[in-house]
LUMNU-135740 format. One record per residue: y, z negated, x negated of N, C-alpha, C, O in turn; residue in three letters. Coordinates in steps of 0.05 Angstrom, whole numbers, plus 5000, padded with zeros to 4 digits. Layout:
<atoms>
n.py  n.pz  n.px  ca.py  ca.pz  ca.px  c.py  c.pz  c.px  o.py  o.pz  o.px  type
Y  Z  X  Y  Z  X  Y  Z  X  Y  Z  X  ALA
...
</atoms>
This chain:
<atoms>
n.py  n.pz  n.px  ca.py  ca.pz  ca.px  c.py  c.pz  c.px  o.py  o.pz  o.px  type
0530  5100  9189  0530  5074  9201  0502  5067  9213  0500  5049  9229  MET
0482  5081  9205  0455  5079  9218  0444  5051  9212  0446  5041  9190  THR
0433  5038  9233  0419  5014  9230  0396  5013  9249  0399  5011  9273  ASN
0372  5014  9238  0347  5018  9253  0341  4994  9272  0325  4996  9290  SER
0354  4971  9266  0349  4947  9282  0365  4947  9308  0359  4931  9326  ASN
0382  4965  9310  0400  4965  9334  0391  4985  9355  0405  5004  9360  HIS
0367  4982  9366  0356  5003  9384  0353  4991  9412  0338  5002  9428  SER
0367  4969  9418  0365  4956  9444  0373  4975  9466  0360  4976  9487  ARG
0393  4990  9462  0404  5006  9483  0399  5037  9476  0396  5045  9452  TYR
0398  5053  9495  0394  5083  9490  0416  5093  9473  0439  5085  9476  PRO
0409  5111  9455  0432  5124  9439  0449  5140  9458  0440  5150  9478  LYS
0474  5142  9451  0493  5158  9466  0484  5187  9465  0467  5194  9448  SER
0494  5204  9484  0486  5231  9483  0496  5244  9458  0515  5235  9445  SER
0483  5266  9449  0490  5279  9423  0519  5289  9425  0533  5290  9405  GLN
0527  5297  9449  0555  5306  9453  0574  5284  9446  0594  5287  9432  ASP
0568  5260  9458  0585  5237  9454  0586  5228  9425  0607  5221  9415  GLY
0562  5228  9411  0562  5221  9383  0578  5242  9366  0592  5235  9348  LEU
0575  5266  9374  0589  5288  9359  0619  5282  9361  0633  5285  9342  ASN
0628  5274  9385  0655  5268  9388  0664  5244  9371  0686  5245  9359  GLN
0648  5224  9369  0652  5201  9354  0656  5210  9323  0674  5201  9309  LEU
0638  5226  9315  0638  5236  9287  0663  5250  9280  0671  5250  9257  ASN
0675  5263  9300  0701  5278  9296  0724  5259  9294  0745  5266  9283  LYS
0721  5235  9305  0744  5217  9309  0755  5205  9282  0779  5203  9278  LEU
0738  5199  9265  0746  5185  9240  0755  5157  9246  0777  5153  9256  ASN
0737  5138  9240  0743  5111  9246  0769  5101  9232  0782  5083  9241  LEU
0775  5114  9210  0800  5107  9198  0824  5111  9215  0843  5095  9214  ASN
0824  5132  9231  0845  5139  9249  0848  5116  9270  0871  5109  9277  ALA
0826  5105  9279  0828  5083  9299  0837  5058  9285  0851  5041  9297  LEU
0831  5054  9259  0841  5031  9244  0871  5033  9242  0885  5013  9246  LEU
0882  5057  9235  0910  5061  9231  0926  5057  9257  0948  5046  9257  GLN
0915  5067  9278  0928  5063  9305  0930  5034  9311  0951  5024  9319  ILE
0907  5019  9306  0906  4990  9312  0926  4975  9295  0940  4958  9304  SER
0927  4982  9269  0946  4970  9251  0975  4973  9261  0991  4954  9261  LEU
0982  4998  9268  1008  5004  9278  1014  4988  9302  1036  4977  9304  GLU
0996  4986  9320  1001  4970  9346  1004  4941  9337  1021  4926  9348  ALA
0988  4933  9318  0991  4905  9309  1019  4899  9297  1030  4877  9301  GLY
1030  4918  9282  1055  4913  9272  1077  4912  9293  1097  4897  9291  ARG
1074  4927  9314  1093  4925  9336  1091  4899  9350  1112  4887  9357  GLU
1067  4890  9354  1061  4863  9366  1074  4841  9349  1088  4824  9360  ILE
1069  4842  9323  1079  4819  9306  1109  4820  9304  1122  4799  9301  LEU
1121  4844  9306  1150  4845  9307  1163  4830  9330  1184  4817  9326  ALA
1151  4831  9353  1159  4816  9376  1151  4786  9373  1165  4767  9380  VAL
1127  4781  9362  1116  4754  9358  1133  4737  9340  1134  4713  9343  TYR
1147  4749  9321  1163  4735  9302  1189  4724  9313  1201  4707  9301  ALA
1197  4734  9337  1222  4726  9348  1218  4713  9376  1196  4712  9387  LYS
1240  4703  9386  1239  4694  9414  1237  4717  9432  1250  4737  9426  ASP
1221  4716  9452  1216  4738  9471  1214  4729  9500  1206  4706  9506  PHE
1221  4748  9516  1219  4742  9546  1190  4747  9556  1175  4764  9546  ASP
1183  4733  9576  1157  4735  9588  1160  4742  9618  1172  4726  9633  VAL
1150  4765  9625  1149  4771  9654  1121  4765  9666  1102  4759  9651  GLU
1119  4766  9691  1093  4760  9704  1085  4783  9724  1102  4792  9739  TYR
1060  4791  9723  1052  4811  9740  1044  4799  9767  1045  4775  9770  LYS
1037  4816  9786  1028  4806  9814  1006  4786  9812  1006  4767  9828  GLU
0987  4789  9793  0965  4770  9791  0972  4746  9775  0955  4730  9769  ASP
0999  4742  9767  1010  4720  9751  1003  4721  9723  1008  4701  9708  GLU
0990  4743  9714  0985  4745  9686  1011  4752  9669  1027  4769  9678  SER
1015  4741  9646  1040  4746  9632  1041  4775  9620  1021  4788  9614  PRO
1066  4784  9617  1071  4811  9604  1095  4807  9587  1114  4795  9595  LEU
1093  4818  9561  1116  4817  9543  1121  4846  9533  1107  4865  9539  THR
1144  4847  9518  1150  4872  9506  1129  4881  9485  1126  4905  9480  GLN
1116  4862  9474  1094  4869  9455  1073  4884  9468  1064  4904  9457  ALA
1065  4877  9493  1044  4891  9506  1052  4921  9510  1036  4940  9507  ASP
1077  4925  9518  1087  4952  9523  1091  4969  9497  1086  4993  9498  GLN
1099  4957  9478  1103  4970  9452  1076  4979  9440  1073  5001  9429  ARG
1057  4961  9441  1030  4968  9432  1017  4990  9449  1003  5008  9439  ALA
1022  4988  9475  1011  5010  9493  1021  5038  9484  1006  5057  9481  HIS
1048  5039  9479  1058  5064  9471  1047  5074  9446  1041  5098  9444  GLN
1043  5058  9425  1033  5066  9399  1004  5076  9403  0996  5097  9393  VAL
0988  5062  9419  0959  5067  9421  0956  5093  9436  0941  5111  9427  ILE
0970  5096  9460  0966  5120  9476  0975  5146  9461  0964  5168  9463  THR
0996  5142  9446  1007  5167  9430  0986  5174  9408  0978  5197  9404  LYS
0976  5152  9395  0956  5157  9375  0930  5169  9384  0920  5188  9372  GLY
0920  5160  9405  0895  5171  9418  0899  5199  9426  0882  5216  9422  LEU
0923  5204  9438  0929  5232  9448  0929  5252  9425  0922  5275  9428  ALA
0938  5241  9401  0939  5259  9378  0912  5266  9368  0908  5289  9361  LYS
0893  5246  9366  0868  5251  9354  0847  5261  9373  0828  5274  9365  ILE
0850  5255  9400  0832  5264  9420  0847  5274  9445  0845  5261  9466  THR
0862  5296  9444  0879  5302  9466  0864  5307  9492  0875  5303  9514  PRO
0839  5314  9491  0822  5321  9515  0810  5297  9528  0800  5299  9550  ALA
0812  5274  9516  0800  5249  9527  0821  5232  9541  0841  5224  9528  ILE
0817  5227  9566  0837  5210  9580  0838  5181  9571  0819  5171  9558  PRO
0859  5168  9577  0861  5139  9570  0867  5123  9593  0885  5129  9609  VAL
0851  5101  9596  0856  5080  9617  0866  5055  9602  0850  5042  9588  LEU
0891  5048  9606  0903  5024  9592  0913  5006  9612  0922  5013  9634  SER
0910  4980  9605  0922  4959  9625  0949  4963  9629  0958  4957  9651  GLU
0966  4972  9610  0994  4976  9613  1002  5004  9621  1026  5010  9622  GLU
0983  5021  9627  0989  5049  9635  0993  5052  9664  0993  5032  9679  GLY
0995  5076  9672  0999  5083  9699  0972  5075  9715  0951  5083  9705  LYS
0973  5061  9737  0949  5056  9752  0936  5082  9761  0949  5100  9772  PRO
0910  5083  9758  0895  5108  9765  0873  5100  9786  0857  5081  9783  LEU
0873  5116  9807  0854  5111  9828  0826  5119  9820  0823  5134  9801  SER
0807  5109  9834  0779  5117  9828  0775  5147  9833  0759  5159  9818  TYR
0788  5159  9852  0787  5187  9856  0796  5204  9832  0786  5226  9827  GLN
0815  5192  9818  0825  5206  9794  0807  5205  9771  0807  5223  9754  GLU
0791  5184  9768  0775  5179  9744  0744  5179  9748  0729  5175  9729  ARG
0736  5183  9773  0707  5180  9777  0691  5202  9765  0667  5198  9761  LYS
0701  5225  9758  0687  5247  9747  0691  5247  9716  0680  5265  9703  GLU
0705  5228  9703  0707  5227  9674  0680  5225  9661  0665  5208  9668  TRP
0674  5242  9642  0651  5239  9626  0653  5218  9606  0634  5203  9600  GLU
0678  5216  9594  0683  5196  9574  0714  5190  9574  0730  5207  9582  ARG
0721  5166  9567  0749  5159  9566  0754  5135  9547  0736  5119  9542  PHE
0779  5134  9538  0787  5111  9523  0796  5088  9542  0812  5092  9561  TRP
0785  5065  9537  0793  5041  9552  0807  5022  9534  0797  5013  9514  LEU
0832  5015  9541  0851  5001  9523  0864  4977  9535  0875  4977  9557  VAL
0863  4955  9519  0880  4932  9525  0897  4930  9501  0888  4922  9479  ASP
0923  4936  9504  0941  4937  9480  0945  4910  9467  0949  4907  9443  PRO
0945  4889  9487  0948  4862  9476  0931  4844  9493  0940  4835  9514  LEU
0907  4839  9484  0888  4822  9499  0893  4792  9490  0894  4786  9466  ASP
0896  4776  9510  0903  4749  9502  0933  4742  9503  0943  4726  9486  GLY
0947  4754  9521  0977  4750  9522  0982  4720  9526  1002  4710  9515  THR
0966  4706  9540  0971  4677  9541  0971  4663  9513  0988  4646  9507  LYS
0951  4673  9497  0951  4662  9470  0975  4671  9454  0986  4656  9437  GLU
0984  4696  9459  1008  4706  9445  1032  4688  9453  1048  4681  9436  PHE
1035  4682  9479  1058  4666  9488  1056  4638  9475  1076  4628  9466  VAL
1032  4627  9473  1028  4602  9462  1032  4601  9431  1035  4579  9419  LYS
1032  4626  9420  1036  4630  9391  1013  4615  9374  1019  4601  9354  LYS
0988  4619  9383  0966  4607  9369  0949  4629  9353  0928  4623  9341  ASN
0959  4654  9353  0948  4675  9337  0922  4686  9348  0911  4704  9335  GLY
0912  4677  9370  0885  4687  9379  0888  4709  9400  0880  4706  9423  GLU
0899  4731  9392  0902  4754  9410  0895  4779  9395  0895  4779  9370  PHE
0889  4801  9409  0877  4823  9397  0886  4850  9409  0897  4851  9431  THR
0881  4871  9394  0884  4899  9405  0856  4907  9409  0839  4904  9391  VAL
0850  4918  9434  0824  4927  9442  0824  4957  9448  0841  4966  9464  ASN
0806  4973  9436  0803  5001  9442  0774  5007  9445  0759  5001  9426  ILE
0764  5017  9466  0735  5024  9470  0735  5053  9479  0754  5063  9492  ALA
0712  5066  9470  0706  5093  9480  0682  5090  9500  0660  5082  9493  LEU
0687  5096  9525  0667  5094  9546  0655  5123  9551  0670  5142  9551  ILE
0628  5124  9554  0615  5149  9561  0598  5142  9586  0582  5123  9586  GLU
0603  5158  9608  0588  5151  9632  0597  5124  9642  0621  5121  9649  GLY
0579  5104  9644  0586  5078  9654  0587  5055  9631  0591  5032  9637  GLU
0582  5064  9606  0578  5045  9585  0594  5051  9561  0601  5074  9555  TYR
0601  5029  9545  0616  5035  9520  0596  5046  9498  0573  5038  9496  PRO
0608  5064  9482  0592  5075  9461  0605  5068  9435  0592  5070  9414  ILE
0629  5059  9434  0643  5050  9410  0666  5032  9418  0678  5034  9439  ALA
0673  5015  9400  0695  4997  9402  0708  4987  9377  0695  4984  9357  GLY
0734  4982  9378  0748  4969  9355  0766  4948  9365  0779  4952  9386  VAL
0768  4926  9351  0784  4902  9358  0799  4894  9332  0787  4891  9311  ILE
0825  4892  9336  0841  4883  9314  0857  4856  9321  0871  4855  9342  TYR
0856  4837  9304  0870  4812  9309  0894  4810  9288  0890  4803  9265  ALA
0918  4817  9298  0941  4821  9279  0947  4796  9261  0953  4799  9237  PRO
0946  4772  9274  0953  4748  9257  0931  4743  9238  0937  4737  9215  VAL
0906  4745  9246  0883  4740  9229  0879  4763  9209  0866  4761  9188  LEU
0892  4786  9216  0888  4811  9199  0859  4818  9196  0850  4824  9174  ASP
0844  4818  9218  0815  4825  9216  0811  4847  9236  0822  4847  9258  VAL
0795  4866  9227  0789  4889  9244  0758  4891  9247  0742  4892  9227  PHE
0750  4891  9273  0722  4894  9277  0717  4921  9290  0734  4931  9305  TYR
0694  4933  9285  0686  4959  9297  0657  4963  9298  0642  4952  9282  PHE
0649  4979  9317  0620  4983  9321  0615  5008  9338  0631  5016  9356  GLY
0592  5021  9332  0582  5042  9350  0556  5036  9360  0537  5032  9344  ILE
0551  5035  9385  0527  5025  9399  0504  5043  9389  0507  5067  9386  VAL
0482  5031  9383  0459  5045  9372  0460  5049  9343  0440  5059  9331  GLY
0482  5042  9330  0485  5046  9302  0490  5019  9287  0470  5006  9278  LYS
0515  5010  9285  0520  4985  9271  0548  4976  9278  0565  4990  9289  ALA
0554  4950  9271  0578  4938  9273  0589  4926  9247  0573  4917  9230  ALA
0614  4925  9243  0627  4916  9218  0651  4900  9222  0664  4900  9243  TYR
0658  4885  9201  0683  4868  9201  0699  4875  9175  0688  4873  9153  LYS
0724  4882  9177  0741  4886  9154  0763  4864  9155  0778  4862  9173  LEU
0762  4848  9133  0782  4826  9131  0806  4837  9114  0803  4855  9098  GLU
0831  4825  9119  0854  4833  9106  0859  4863  9110  0866  4877  9092  GLU
0855  4870  9134  0855  4899  9143  0881  4914  9134  0880  4936  9124  ALA
0904  4901  9138  0929  4913  9133  0935  4917  9102  0951  4933  9094  SER
0920  4901  9087  0924  4903  9057  0904  4920  9043  0908  4927  9020  LYS
0881  4927  9057  0860  4942  9045  0869  4970  9040  0883  4981  9057  ALA
0861  4983  9018  0869  5011  9012  0848  5028  9026  0830  5039  9013  ALA
0851  5032  9052  0833  5048  9067  0845  5077  9070  0867  5081  9081  ILE
0830  5096  9061  0840  5125  9063  0821  5141  9079  0829  5163  9089  THR
0798  5133  9083  0778  5149  9099  0756  5130  9108  0756  5106  9103  ASP
0736  5142  9122  0715  5127  9134  0697  5114  9112  0688  5091  9114  GLU
0694  5129  9090  0675  5119  9068  0688  5093  9057  0673  5074  9054  GLN
0713  5093  9051  0725  5070  9040  0727  5047  9059  0726  5024  9051  THR
0730  5054  9085  0729  5034  9106  0702  5019  9106  0701  4994  9106  LEU
0681  5034  9105  0655  5022  9106  0649  5006  9079  0636  4985  9080  LEU
0659  5016  9058  0656  5002  9031  0670  4974  9030  0660  4956  9017  GLU
0693  4973  9045  0707  4949  9044  0699  4929  9068  0708  4906  9069  HIS
0681  4938  9085  0673  4922  9109  0647  4908  9104  0631  4914  9086  SER
0643  4887  9122  0617  4872  9121  0600  4879  9146  0611  4878  9168  VAL
0574  4886  9144  0559  4890  9166  0556  4865  9183  0557  4843  9172  PRO
0553  4867  9210  0550  4847  9228  0523  4847  9240  0513  4869  9242  LEU
0510  4824  9247  0520  4798  9241  0518  4791  9212  0501  4801  9198  PRO
0537  4773  9203  0537  4765  9175  0531  4737  9172  0533  4726  9149  ASP
0524  4723  9193  0515  4694  9192  0490  4690  9208  0486  4701  9229  GLN
0472  4673  9198  0447  4667  9210  0450  4643  9226  0469  4628  9223  ASP
0431  4637  9245  0431  4615  9261  0430  4589  9247  0419  4588  9225  GLY
0442  4567  9257  0441  4541  9244  0419  4523  9255  0414  4501  9245  THR
0405  4533  9276  0386  4515  9290  0398  4502  9314  0384  4493  9331  GLY
0424  4502  9315  0438  4489  9338  0450  4512  9354  0461  4531  9343  LYS
0447  4510  9381  0458  4530  9399  0489  4528  9400  0500  4507  9406  ILE
0502  4549  9395  0530  4550  9396  0541  4567  9419  0532  4590  9423  ARG
0560  4558  9434  0572  4572  9456  0600  4575  9452  0614  4555  9447  VAL
0612  4599  9455  0640  4603  9454  0651  4606  9481  0641  4622  9497  VAL
0670  4591  9487  0683  4592  9514  0713  4598  9512  0725  4594  9491  ALA
0724  4607  9534  0751  4614  9535  0769  4590  9529  0762  4568  9537  SER
0792  4595  9516  0811  4574  9509  0829  4570  9534  0839  4548  9539  ARG
0834  4591  9549  0853  4590  9571  0840  4593  9599  0854  4589  9619  SER
0814  4600  9600  0802  4607  9626  0776  4592  9630  0758  4604  9641  HIS
0772  4567  9622  0747  4552  9625  0742  4545  9655  0760  4533  9667  ARG
0721  4553  9665  0716  4549  9695  0694  4528  9697  0681  4522  9677  SER
0691  4517  9721  0670  4497  9727  0642  4510  9724  0623  4497  9716  GLU
0640  4536  9730  0614  4549  9729  0606  4553  9699  0582  4553  9692  GLU
0627  4557  9681  0621  4559  9652  0610  4532  9642  0591  4530  9628  THR
0624  4511  9651  0615  4484  9643  0586  4479  9652  0570  4468  9636  THR
0580  4487  9677  0553  4484  9687  0533  4499  9670  0511  4490  9663  ALA
0541  4524  9662  0523  4540  9645  0517  4525  9618  0494  4525  9608  TYR
0537  4514  9608  0533  4498  9583  0515  4475  9586  0498  4470  9569  ILE
0518  4462  9609  0500  4439  9616  0471  4449  9617  0453  4435  9609  ARG
0467  4472  9628  0440  4483  9630  0429  4487  9603  0406  4479  9598  THR
0444  4498  9584  0435  4503  9557  0429  4476  9543  0410  4474  9527  LEU
0445  4456  9550  0440  4429  9538  0413  4418  9548  0399  4405  9533  GLU
0408  4422  9572  0382  4412  9584  0358  4427  9571  0336  4415  9568  ALA
0362  4451  9564  0340  4467  9553  0337  4462  9522  0315  4459  9511  LYS
0360  4462  9509  0359  4461  9479  0368  4435  9466  0367  4432  9442  HIS
0378  4417  9482  0389  4393  9470  0418  4395  9464  0433  4402  9482  GLY
0427  4389  9440  0456  4390  9433  0464  4418  9431  0451  4434  9419  THR
0487  4423  9444  0501  4449  9444  0528  4446  9432  0543  4429  9441  VAL
0535  4462  9412  0562  4461  9401  0580  4481  9416  0574  4505  9417  GLU
0602  4471  9426  0620  4490  9441  0645  4495  9424  0658  4476  9413  VAL
0651  4521  9422  0674  4531  9407  0692  4545  9425  0684  4562  9441  VAL
0718  4539  9421  0738  4552  9439  0753  4574  9423  0759  4571  9399  SER
0758  4595  9436  0772  4618  9425  0786  4634  9447  0779  4633  9471  ALA
0805  4648  9439  0821  4665  9458  0814  4695  9456  0805  4704  9435  GLY
0819  4709  9477  0818  4737  9477  0791  4748  9471  0772  4734  9475  SER
0788  4772  9462  0763  4786  9456  0750  4775  9431  0727  4782  9424  SER
0764  4757  9417  0752  4743  9394  0727  4728  9400  0711  4723  9381  LEU
0723  4722  9425  0697  4709  9433  0674  4729  9429  0653  4721  9419  LYS
0677  4754  9437  0658  4773  9431  0652  4775  9401  0629  4777  9392  PHE
0673  4774  9386  0670  4778  9357  0654  4756  9345  0638  4760  9327  CYS
0658  4731  9355  0642  4709  9344  0613  4713  9350  0596  4705  9334  LEU
0607  4724  9373  0578  4729  9378  0567  4751  9360  0545  4749  9350  VAL
0583  4772  9356  0575  4795  9339  0571  4785  9311  0553  4794  9298  ALA
0588  4766  9301  0586  4757  9274  0562  4738  9271  0553  4734  9249  GLU
0552  4726  9292  0530  4708  9290  0542  4677  9289  0527  4658  9284  GLY
0568  4675  9294  0580  4649  9294  0577  4634  9321  0582  4610  9322  LYS
0568  4647  9341  0563  4638  9367  0537  4652  9380  0533  4676  9375  ALA
0522  4638  9394  0498  4649  9407  0503  4660  9433  0490  4680  9441  ASP
0522  4648  9449  0527  4656  9475  0558  4656  9480  0573  4639  9470  TYR
0566  4675  9498  0593  4674  9508  0590  4679  9537  0587  4703  9545  TYR
0589  4657  9556  0589  4661  9584  0616  4664  9596  0635  4650  9589  PRO
0618  4682  9613  0645  4687  9625  0641  4685  9656  0633  4705  9669  ARG
0647  4662  9666  0644  4658  9695  0673  4655  9706  0680  4636  9720  HIS
0689  4674  9700  0717  4674  9710  0726  4705  9708  0713  4721  9694  ALA
0748  4711  9722  0755  4740  9724  0762  4752  9697  0775  4741  9680  PRO
0753  4777  9694  0761  4794  9672  0763  4822  9683  0752  4828  9704  THR
0778  4839  9669  0781  4867  9677  0765  4883  9656  0758  4873  9635  MET
0760  4909  9662  0745  4925  9644  0756  4927  9618  0741  4928  9598  GLU
0783  4929  9616  0796  4932  9590  0794  4908  9573  0796  4909  9548  TRP
0788  4885  9585  0785  4860  9570  0759  4860  9555  0757  4846  9535  ASP
0738  4876  9564  0713  4871  9554  0699  4896  9541  0679  4893  9527  THR
0710  4920  9545  0696  4943  9535  0692  4945  9505  0671  4952  9495  GLY
0713  4939  9490  0711  4940  9461  0693  4917  9450  0677  4922  9432  ALA
0696  4893  9461  0679  4870  9453  0650  4877  9459  0633  4873  9442  GLY
0644  4887  9483  0616  4894  9489  0605  4913  9468  0584  4908  9457  GLN
0619  4934  9463  0610  4954  9445  0603  4941  9417  0583  4947  9405  ALA
0620  4924  9408  0615  4911  9382  0592  4892  9382  0577  4892  9363  ILE
0590  4876  9404  0565  4859  9407  0539  4875  9408  0520  4868  9395  VAL
0540  4895  9423  0515  4913  9424  0509  4927  9399  0486  4930  9392  GLU
0530  4936  9386  0526  4950  9360  0515  4930  9340  0501  4938  9321  ALA
0520  4905  9342  0511  4883  9323  0482  4874  9330  0471  4857  9316  ALA
0471  4885  9352  0445  4878  9361  0443  4859  9384  0421  4850  9392  GLY
0466  4851  9395  0467  4833  9418  0466  4848  9445  0459  4871  9446  GLY
0473  4833  9466  0473  4844  9492  0495  4832  9509  0503  4810  9503  LYS
0505  4845  9530  0524  4835  9548  0513  4843  9576  0511  4867  9582  VAL
0505  4822  9592  0492  4828  9618  0506  4814  9639  0516  4792  9635  VAL
0506  4825  9664  0517  4811  9688  0500  4787  9694  0476  4787  9692  ARG
0514  4766  9702  0500  4741  9711  0484  4746  9735  0462  4735  9737  THR
0493  4762  9754  0480  4764  9780  0454  4779  9780  0438  4773  9797  LYS
0449  4797  9761  0424  4812  9761  0414  4819  9733  0394  4833  9731  ASP
0427  4808  9712  0418  4812  9685  0419  4840  9676  0407  4847  9657  GLN
0434  4858  9690  0437  4886  9681  0461  4887  9663  0479  4870  9663  LYS
0459  4910  9646  0480  4914  9627  0507  4917  9641  0509  4931  9662  ARG
0528  4904  9630  0555  4906  9645  0564  4935  9641  0563  4947  9620  LEU
0574  4946  9665  0581  4974  9666  0611  4979  9672  0625  4960  9677  SER
0619  5004  9670  0647  5010  9669  0654  5034  9687  0637  5049  9697  TYR
0680  5037  9690  0691  5058  9708  0681  5056  9737  0675  5075  9751  ASN
0680  5030  9745  0672  5024  9772  0696  5029  9791  0719  5032  9782  GLN
0691  5029  9816  0713  5033  9836  0733  5012  9834  0757  5017  9835  GLU
0723  4987  9831  0741  4964  9825  0739  4956  9797  0716  4952  9787  GLN
0761  4954  9783  0760  4950  9753  0757  4921  9746  0759  4915  9722  LEU
0753  4903  9766  0747  4875  9761  0718  4871  9755  0701  4879  9770  LEU
0713  4860  9732  0684  4856  9723  0669  4835  9740  0681  4818  9753  ASN
0643  4838  9740  0625  4815  9749  0625  4795  9728  0633  4800  9705  SER
0616  4770  9735  0612  4750  9713  0591  4760  9695  0574  4776  9704  TRP
0591  4751  9671  0572  4762  9651  0566  4742  9630  0579  4721  9629  PHE
0546  4747  9613  0540  4730  9589  0536  4751  9567  0521  4770  9570  VAL
0550  4745  9544  0545  4760  9520  0528  4743  9502  0533  4718  9501  ALA
0508  4753  9488  0490  4737  9471  0481  4753  9446  0484  4777  9445  SER
0472  4739  9428  0464  4750  9402  0439  4768  9405  0434  4787  9390  ARG
0422  4761  9425  0398  4776  9429  0387  4775  9456  0367  4788  9462  SER
</atoms>
């Protein structure tokens, strides 16, 4: 997966890359597909919606996908801990010494799931130190699988559940390198379908003042990162709350595709395994 153009960020440690090489991306694809099948089984029926303390929705699909992913990751990497949105809450004292860990959102975009608009995803990222070194995103309804290793390359696999993928080589052969679209000359901004804030609108106005016409595209879940990685959007500003599991996989894929994800407050790379898992505001961009 080597790509000499993707040198914006330091390469992961050799130990971390060796671990990735042992993983087999096909295993992550199969775990994502299985989680997607569990999600779609619930999606096809009427389902109950519960609400967490922060008023975010929770469905049986979130919990079923969580079980599939955590069991799958434990099988392929038993020594690497998992931090999942739907898992047991872990204090900073429990995780501050982790060298690397899986960061999982079993169903990102539950609001989109409840609305049944298809714009929800399975997110799995591998974090080393404070930063993502790899990520995969699967959109079950769209049947598209995105994956990337920071410092190497990012790819998109369409009709993922139908592709005859048996190993990493066939996965790469069936996939398209990202970005796969060039700029149109018009600045394109992707914004949240469910979480548009006044600050995001102000950011778009700033771009309009600088560049003239700005095309705004709405999307749900981590698909916003994927649009940036694909080259279908130039910016994804997020001036509203997100948690680390919402962004880890998307950041990895954007960075692997040659883009960047930086905090609005200081322009530094968005970091992970912080004491508080609530992210700072950030902007993802193609370059």
